[in-house]
C-alpha positions as CSV (number, residue, x, y, z in Angstrom):
1,M,97.2,86.0,102.5
2,L,99.2,86.2,99.4
3,P,102.8,84.8,99.4
4,A,105.5,87.4,100.1
5,E,107.2,86.6,96.8
6,I,104.1,87.9,95.0
7,A,102.9,90.6,97.5
8,S,106.1,92.5,98.1
9,E,104.9,96.1,97.4
10,T,103.7,98.8,99.7
11,V,101.0,101.3,98.6
12,V,99.6,104.3,100.4
13,R,95.8,104.5,101.0
14,L,94.5,108.1,100.8
15,R,91.2,108.9,102.5
16,G,89.6,112.3,101.9
17,V,87.3,114.1,104.3
18,L,83.6,114.1,103.7
19,T,82.3,117.7,103.7
20,T,79.4,119.7,102.4
21,N,79.8,122.1,99.5
22,G,78.0,125.4,98.8
23,Y,75.1,123.5,97.3
24,D,74.5,121.3,100.4
25,D,75.9,118.3,98.5
26,Q,78.2,115.9,100.4
27,V,81.6,115.7,98.6
28,I,85.0,114.4,99.4
29,D,87.7,117.0,100.1
30,W,91.1,115.8,98.8
31,T,93.0,118.8,100.0
32,N,94.6,117.0,102.9
33,P,93.8,113.3,102.9
34,A,94.7,110.9,105.7
35,A,97.4,108.5,104.5
36,A,98.2,105.0,105.6
37,S,100.8,102.6,104.3
38,I,99.6,99.1,103.3
39,S,102.3,96.5,102.9
40,G,102.0,93.0,101.5
41,C,100.5,94.2,98.2
42,S,100.9,93.4,94.6
43,V,99.9,95.9,91.8
44,Q,99.5,94.5,88.4
45,P,98.7,96.1,85.0
46,A,95.1,95.8,83.7
47,A,93.6,96.7,80.4
48,G,93.5,100.5,79.8
49,Q,92.0,102.5,77.0
50,E,92.5,105.5,74.8
51,I,89.7,108.0,74.5
52,Q,89.4,110.3,71.5
53,L,86.1,112.1,72.0
54,D,86.7,115.9,72.0
55,R,90.1,115.3,73.5
56,D,92.9,112.7,73.6
57,A,92.9,110.9,76.9
58,I,94.6,107.8,78.2
59,V,93.1,105.7,81.0
60,S,95.6,103.6,82.9
61,R,94.2,100.7,85.0
62,W,95.9,98.5,87.5
63,T,94.7,95.7,89.8
64,L,95.6,96.0,93.4
65,F,95.9,92.8,95.5
66,A,96.1,93.6,99.2
67,P,95.9,91.7,102.5
68,L,92.4,90.8,103.7
69,T,93.0,93.1,106.7
70,A,93.7,96.2,104.5
71,D,91.5,99.2,105.4
72,I,90.4,100.1,101.9
73,Q,87.1,101.6,100.8
74,S,85.8,102.3,97.3
75,T,85.9,106.0,98.0
76,D,89.6,106.0,98.8
77,R,92.5,106.7,96.5
78,I,95.7,104.6,96.2
79,R,99.2,106.1,95.8
80,H,101.6,103.7,93.9
81,N,105.0,104.6,92.6
82,G,104.3,108.3,93.2
83,Q,101.0,108.3,91.2
84,D,97.5,108.7,92.7
85,Y,94.8,106.4,91.4
86,E,91.0,106.4,92.0
87,I,89.5,103.1,93.0
88,D,87.3,102.0,90.1
89,G,84.3,100.0,91.4
90,S,84.0,98.0,94.6
91,V,86.7,96.5,96.9
92,Q,86.2,92.8,96.8
93,D,87.2,90.2,99.4
94,W,88.5,86.8,98.2
95,P,88.1,84.1,100.9
96,D,91.2,82.7,102.5
97,I,91.1,79.3,100.6
98,F,94.4,77.6,100.5
99,G,96.1,80.6,102.2
100,L,95.5,82.9,99.3
101,G,92.8,85.2,100.8
102,H,93.1,88.9,99.8
103,R,91.3,92.1,98.9
104,Q,91.2,93.2,95.3
105,C,90.2,96.3,93.5
106,F,90.9,98.1,90.2
107,L,92.8,101.4,90.1
108,R,92.2,104.0,87.5
109,K,93.9,107.2,86.4
110,A,92.9,109.3,83.4
111,T,95.4,111.7,81.8
112,G,94.9,114.2,79.0
């Protein structure tokens, strides 16, 4: 578990509902996602990028450090400071060596 001095933030985990669209494809419906607060987190900036192909876009990236017990899946979204972010890649568990065990994932939001 991360020290409280570092992990003092609360994020909201958003989980959409798996449904089937008109083409028989399974998709996640984000109309009314289930929300759960996760405390004991730290959200730190990560390298972003600017895309200038056919449009100007900014990709913001953050790293979320959460308790090992946090119910987070790679298909979820995370709300932090009023902004919703997609989870970029897998959710990774770090073993509880020296009392610093945690879950980690990258958050991503593209604008523009």
